[in-house]
Steps between C-alpha positions, in 0.01 A plus 500: 500500500649832395364849532564665166345845517409746770353848478652793689427480877282810550244483788141529385594374156453178310777238515518261206677165538608267221575157649619197306412156633608215271366584152238754616548870565251654745423870495377613840408834656501647849354841578709650781334704771649796682647273770620238257862389490754513221527161321787282622594342167742586224445398137598133444494415874359156589170525688282265705129518428172323540172523312171597660141521380359745245823565307696588814868427557692546824866599475722421798703798618844489666340556843277192454180699442305469177397756242166428331490580128233460233589291193382697198652292219685173429721449194694192382870575482 
């Protein structure tokens, strides 16, 4: 699992993640609130994740907490 793309970390803005898992690339979004944190990952970092219901994905952060993102698109690599 590799995180391939990440939007600029600006609070109150939309973060866009591009995550490759095997032959699929997932495009996921997270809308940051005013008290949201800056993403922990750098492009091409490995990442632990799990899938939830309703097109949700949970990305494991360095501190062990999870960030919930919405899968908006899947593409075969």
